[in-house]
C-alpha positions in Angstrom: 0.0 0.0 0.0 1.3 3.2 -1.0 2.0 6.2 1.6 1.4 9.6 0.9 2.4 13.2 2.2 0.7 16.2 0.7 1.1 19.7 2.0 -2.5 21.4 1.6 -1.0 24.7 2.9 2.2 25.8 4.8 4.6 23.8 2.5 6.8 26.4 0.6 5.4 29.2 2.8 4.8 30.4 6.5 1.1 30.3 7.1 -2.1 28.2 6.5 -0.2 24.9 7.8 -2.2 22.0 6.8 -0.6 18.5 5.9 -2.2 15.5 4.9 -0.7 11.9 5.5 -2.2 8.8 4.0 -0.2 6.0 6.0 -1.3 2.3 5.8 -4.6 3.3 4.6 -5.2 5.9 7.3 -6.0 9.5 6.4 -4.5 11.9 9.0 -4.4 15.6 8.8 -2.0 17.7 10.9 -2.8 21.3 11.6 -5.3 23.8 9.9 -4.0 27.3 10.1 -4.6 30.6 8.2 -2.3 32.9 6.2 -1.6 36.4 7.1 -3.5 37.6 3.8 -7.2 38.6 3.4 -7.2 37.4 -0.2 -6.4 33.7 0.4 -6.4 33.1 4.3 -7.2 29.4 4.2 -5.5 26.1 3.2 -6.9 24.7 -0.1 -9.9 22.8 1.4 -11.4 22.0 -1.8 -8.2 20.1 -2.8 -8.2 18.4 0.5 -11.6 17.3 0.3 -11.0 15.8 -3.2 -8.0 13.8 -2.1 -9.6 12.7 1.4 -13.4 12.6 1.5 -13.0 11.1 5.1 -10.4 11.7 7.6 -9.5 9.2 10.6 -7.8 12.0 12.8 -7.2 15.6 13.0 -4.0 16.7 15.0 -3.4 20.3 16.0 0.4 20.8 16.9 0.0 24.1 18.7 -2.1 27.1 19.2 -0.5 29.7 16.9 -3.2 30.7 14.4 -0.8 29.8 11.4 -1.4 26.4 12.6 -4.9 26.4 14.0 -6.9 29.4 12.9 -9.1 27.4 10.5 -9.6 24.4 12.5 -13.4 25.1 12.9 -13.9 25.3 9.2 -11.9 22.1 8.6 -13.9 20.2 11.4 -17.1 21.5 9.7 -16.0 19.5 6.6 -15.3 16.5 8.8 -17.7 16.4 11.6 -17.2 12.8 12.5 -13.4 13.2 12.9 -11.8 13.6 16.5 -9.5 16.4 16.9 -6.4 15.5 18.9 -4.0 18.0 20.8 -2.5 18.5 24.1 -4.3 19.7 27.3 -2.4 23.0 27.1 -3.0 23.6 23.4 -6.9 22.8 24.0 -7.2 25.5 26.5 -5.4 28.1 24.3 -7.0 26.9 21.1 -10.5 28.7 21.6 -9.1 32.0 22.6 -6.6 32.1 19.7 -9.1 31.1 17.1 -11.8 33.4 18.4 -9.4 36.3 18.1 -8.3 35.2 14.6 -12.1 35.5 13.7 -12.4 38.9 15.4 -9.4 40.4 13.6 -10.6 39.0 10.2 -14.1 40.7 10.6 -12.7 43.8 12.2 -14.2 46.0 9.5 -17.4 44.2 9.4 -18.3 43.6 13.0 -21.3 41.3 13.9 -22.0 40.3 10.5 -23.8 36.9 9.9 -20.5 35.3 8.7 -18.6 36.1 11.7 -21.3 34.7 14.0 -21.5 31.5 11.9 -17.7 31.1 12.5 -18.1 31.5 16.1 -20.8 28.7 16.1 -18.5 26.5 14.1 -15.7 27.0 16.6 -18.0 25.8 19.4 -18.8 22.9 17.4 -15.1 22.1 16.6 -14.1 22.5 20.2 -16.6 19.8 21.2 -14.8 17.4 19.1 -11.3 18.1 20.7 -9.8 15.1 22.6 -7.0 16.1 24.9 -4.0 14.1 25.2 -0.9 14.0 27.4 2.6 13.9 25.7 3.6 10.4 25.0 0.0 9.0 25.1 -0.5 6.5 22.2 -3.5 7.2 20.0 -4.6 3.9 18.3 -6.1 3.9 14.8 -5.7 0.4 14.1 -2.7 -0.3 12.0 -1.2 3.1 12.8 -0.4 4.7 16.2 0.1 8.4 16.8 2.3 9.9 19.6 2.5 13.6 20.6 6.0 14.5 21.6 7.0 17.9 23.3 8.2 20.2 20.6 9.5 23.1 22.8 8.4 26.2 20.9 5.4 27.2 23.0 3.4 25.9 25.9 1.6 22.6 24.8 3.3 22.5 21.4 3.8 19.0 19.9 5.7 17.1 17.3 3.6 14.1 15.8 5.1 10.6 15.6 3.3 8.3 13.4 4.1 4.6 13.7 3.2 2.3 11.1 4.1 -1.0 9.4 6.8 -3.0 11.0 8.2 -0.5 13.3 8.4 2.3 10.8 8.3 6.0 12.0 7.1 9.1 10.4 8.0 12.2 12.3 6.3 15.5 11.7 8.3 18.1 13.7 5.7 20.8 13.8 7.3 24.2 14.9 10.2 23.0 17.1 12.9 24.3 19.3 15.8 22.5 21.1 16.6 25.5 23.3 15.3 25.9 26.8 13.0 28.9 27.3 11.5 30.4 30.5 8.3 29.0 30.1 8.9 25.6 28.1 11.4 23.0 28.0 13.4 21.9 24.7 11.9 19.6 22.2 12.2 15.6 22.9 12.8 13.3 20.1 12.1 9.5 19.4 15.1 7.1 19.9 14.0 5.2 16.6 15.3 6.1 13.3 12.6 8.0 11.2 11.7 6.6 7.8 10.4 10.0 6.8 11.1 13.3 8.6 9.0 16.3 7.9 10.8 19.2 9.2 10.0 22.8 9.6 12.4 25.3 8.0 11.6 28.7 9.2 15.3 29.5 9.6 17.1 26.7 7.9 17.7 28.8 4.7 19.4 31.5 7.0 22.9 31.6 8.3 21.6 33.5 11.4 22.9 31.8 14.6 20.6 32.4 17.7 22.6 33.8 20.5 19.8 33.9 23.1 21.8 35.5 26.0 23.3 38.2 23.7 20.0 39.0 22.1 18.3 39.4 25.5 20.9 41.5 26.7 20.7 43.9 23.7 16.8 44.1 24.1 17.2 45.1 27.6 19.7 47.7 26.8 17.4 49.2 24.1 14.6 49.4 26.8 16.9 51.0 29.3 18.2 53.5 26.9 14.8 54.5 25.8 13.5 55.0 29.4 16.6 57.0 30.3 16.1 59.3 27.7 12.5 59.9 28.8 10.7 57.8 26.1 8.1 55.3 26.1 8.5 51.6 24.8 6.1 49.7 22.6 6.9 46.1 22.2 4.6 44.3 19.6 4.6 40.6 20.4 2.9 37.5 19.5 0.2 36.8 22.3 1.2 33.2 22.6 4.8 32.4 23.7 6.7 35.4 22.8 4.7 37.8 25.1 5.1 35.6 28.1 8.9 35.3 27.6 9.4 38.9 27.2 7.4 39.6 30.4 9.6 37.4 32.4 12.7 38.9 30.7 11.6 42.4 31.7 11.0 41.3 35.5 14.4 39.5 35.5 16.0 42.6 34.0 14.3 44.9 36.7 15.3 42.4 39.4 18.9 42.2 38.2 19.4 45.9 37.7 19.8 45.6 33.9 16.9 48.0 33.6 15.3 50.5 35.9 12.1 49.8 37.6 9.4 50.6 35.0 5.6 50.2 34.7 4.7 47.6 32.0 1.3 47.3 30.8 0.2 44.2 28.9 -2.6 44.8 26.2 -4.5 43.1 23.6 -4.7 39.2 23.4 -1.3 38.9 25.2 -3.1 40.0 28.4 -5.6 37.0 28.2 -2.9 34.5 27.1 -0.8 35.5 30.0 -3.5 34.9 32.6 -4.0 31.3 31.1 -0.3 30.8 31.2 -0.2 31.7 34.9 -2.8 28.9 35.6 -1.1 26.3 33.3 2.3 27.0 34.8 1.2 27.9 38.3 3.8 30.7 38.1 3.2 34.4 38.1 3.8 36.7 35.2 2.2 39.8 36.6 3.6 41.5 39.5 3.8 45.1 41.0 5.6 46.4 37.9 4.2 44.3 35.1 0.3 44.6 35.1 -2.6 43.9 32.5 -3.5 46.9 30.9 -6.4 48.6 32.5 -9.8 49.1 30.7 -12.0 52.3 30.8 -15.5 52.7 30.5 -16.9 55.5 28.0 -13.5 55.9 26.2 -12.8 55.1 22.6 -10.2 52.5 21.9 -7.6 55.2 20.9 -8.3 57.3 24.1 -7.7 54.2 26.2 -4.3 53.5 24.5 -3.4 57.2 25.1 -4.2 56.9 28.7 -2.3 53.7 29.1 0.8 55.3 27.4 0.5 58.3 29.8 0.7 55.9 32.6 3.0 53.2 31.5 6.7 53.3 30.7 6.5 50.4 28.4 3.5 48.7 26.6 3.7 45.1 25.4 0.8 44.3 23.0 -0.4 42.4 20.2 -0.2 41.9 17.2 3.5 41.2 17.1 3.5 42.4 13.4 1.5 45.5 13.9 -1.4 44.1 11.8 -3.7 47.1 11.1 -6.4 47.8 13.6 -5.0 45.8 16.5 -3.8 47.3 19.8 -0.2 47.5 18.9 -0.9 49.3 15.5 -2.8 52.0 17.5 0.0 52.4 20.1 2.6 52.8 17.2 0.6 55.4 15.5 0.5 57.4 18.7 4.2 57.1 19.4 5.2 57.8 15.7 6.1 61.3 16.2 8.0 60.9 19.7 11.7 60.9 18.8 12.5 59.8 22.4 10.2 56.7 22.3 11.1 53.2 20.7 9.3 50.5 18.9 11.0 47.2 19.5 10.2 44.3 17.3 11.2 40.7 18.5 10.6 38.2 15.6 9.2 37.2 12.3 7.2 39.5 10.1 4.9 38.4 7.3 5.4 40.3 4.1 1.6 41.5 4.3 2.0 43.0 7.6 2.4 46.7 8.5 5.3 45.8 10.6 7.3 44.3 7.7 6.4 47.4 5.6 7.6 49.6 8.2 10.9 47.9 8.6 11.4 47.6 4.6 10.0 50.9 3.3 12.1 53.9 3.6 9.2 56.2 2.7 7.0 54.8 5.6 10.0 54.7 8.1 10.8 58.2 7.6 7.2 59.1 8.8 8.1 57.5 12.2 10.4 59.9 14.4 10.5 57.3 17.2 13.4 54.6 17.1 12.6 51.3 15.3 14.6 48.6 16.7 14.7 44.7 16.0 16.0 42.1 18.4 15.3 38.5 17.3 14.0 36.5 20.2 13.0 33.3 18.4 11.0 30.2 19.7 12.2 28.3 16.6 15.3 26.2 16.0 18.1 27.8 14.0 19.9 25.8 11.1 22.3 24.3 13.5 19.8 22.9 15.7 17.8 21.8 12.8 20.6 19.8 11.6 21.1 18.4 15.1 17.5 16.8 14.8 18.4 15.6 11.2 21.5 13.8 12.8 19.5 12.5 15.7 16.7 10.9 13.7 18.9 10.0 10.9 16.0 9.9 8.4 15.8 7.7 5.3 14.0 10.4 3.4 13.5 14.2 4.6 11.1 17.0 3.4 11.3 20.6 4.6 8.1 22.6 5.0 7.1 25.9 6.7 9.7 28.0 5.0 10.7 29.7 1.8 13.2 27.6 -0.1 15.8 28.8 -2.2 18.6 27.6 -4.5 19.5 23.9 -4.5 17.7 23.4 -1.2 14.3 23.6 -3.2 14.8 19.9 -4.2 14.5 18.8 -0.6 11.3 21.1 0.0 7.7 19.8 -0.1 5.7 22.3 -2.0 2.0 23.0 -1.6 -0.2 20.3 -3.5 3.1 18.3 -4.1 2.6 14.6 -3.5 5.4 12.8 -1.7 5.5 9.1 -1.9 7.3 7.1 0.9 
């Protein structure tokens, strides 16, 4: 029986992650995300339905919306199929997908389509089966096992065992580095027949130096505050925001930055509250607080008031997507030459943050300092090569990246059929 792997989305791109595996006759779908594009936000569900009229299992690796943001639409197409994920991801899933829906309809609030999506999300969540890491999910001739992937809280890699001891390993977004809120990834001891590996930074020579990057980040915060400016940190709500909050608290404790008032706004505020419960650890304290809300004020007026009270605002979205809290804050700080906007990670080309960093004309309209410090939750090339060496796969395909040059022949493109 022929085994197949087909990227429905998220092959030669970052966004709309959606991967179909047909293994020993079982049809398994890993992830169902969205793109950071209003024109084509979803994976090619029509193509998927033609390939797999039915699915035996859906697995969500983690709660970043490029991996889960369309799970409710997918589940509506396959209402009899269980959705497997970790306990932590299940708790974060509803919040993240609900916010993605809200952002998508930001110019058409309370439309029938928006409420339909909320209803589909409720239905999808009722089909979620929560699993612990290393639980075995029995699909007859195939077994699934979720391995810790690092990256963010609850993130998993997917091991698919089939045949006579054969292993297919789908890395998901993965990191071999320890973070403040999550440990490093763990890998199977068996050799992989097929490794499907994320390649976010595989094609880059950048070597992540976490301690150095964090020190530079704190120095930018310190210099901004000392010259009397305000700091805006646009950050991904899940994972990056919580790491930065702990970094700021540690920086104050160790005297690397002066005591400052930090407000956490947007979705990051709600995700941080969930993190506190899941980790049984405090992220908020005397200096780091959820941004207050004010009755009777417009959204922009609330942002103005928060900037007046706080020295530093950490807010979503991390890419300054238009209409989000961080976008409003950035507009308010744009004319203040003492202040700084500090980016900390990946920027999709469609985002305002990417355009700001890459357009001289747009950048010239911002008098505040624009800084970028890379605080990644992904493995760099050296770590990805360590994964390759450890699993020693018979065959490898890269996904979740933008291939170039000779590397393209090792990359699985959207709609490509890989036989193994």
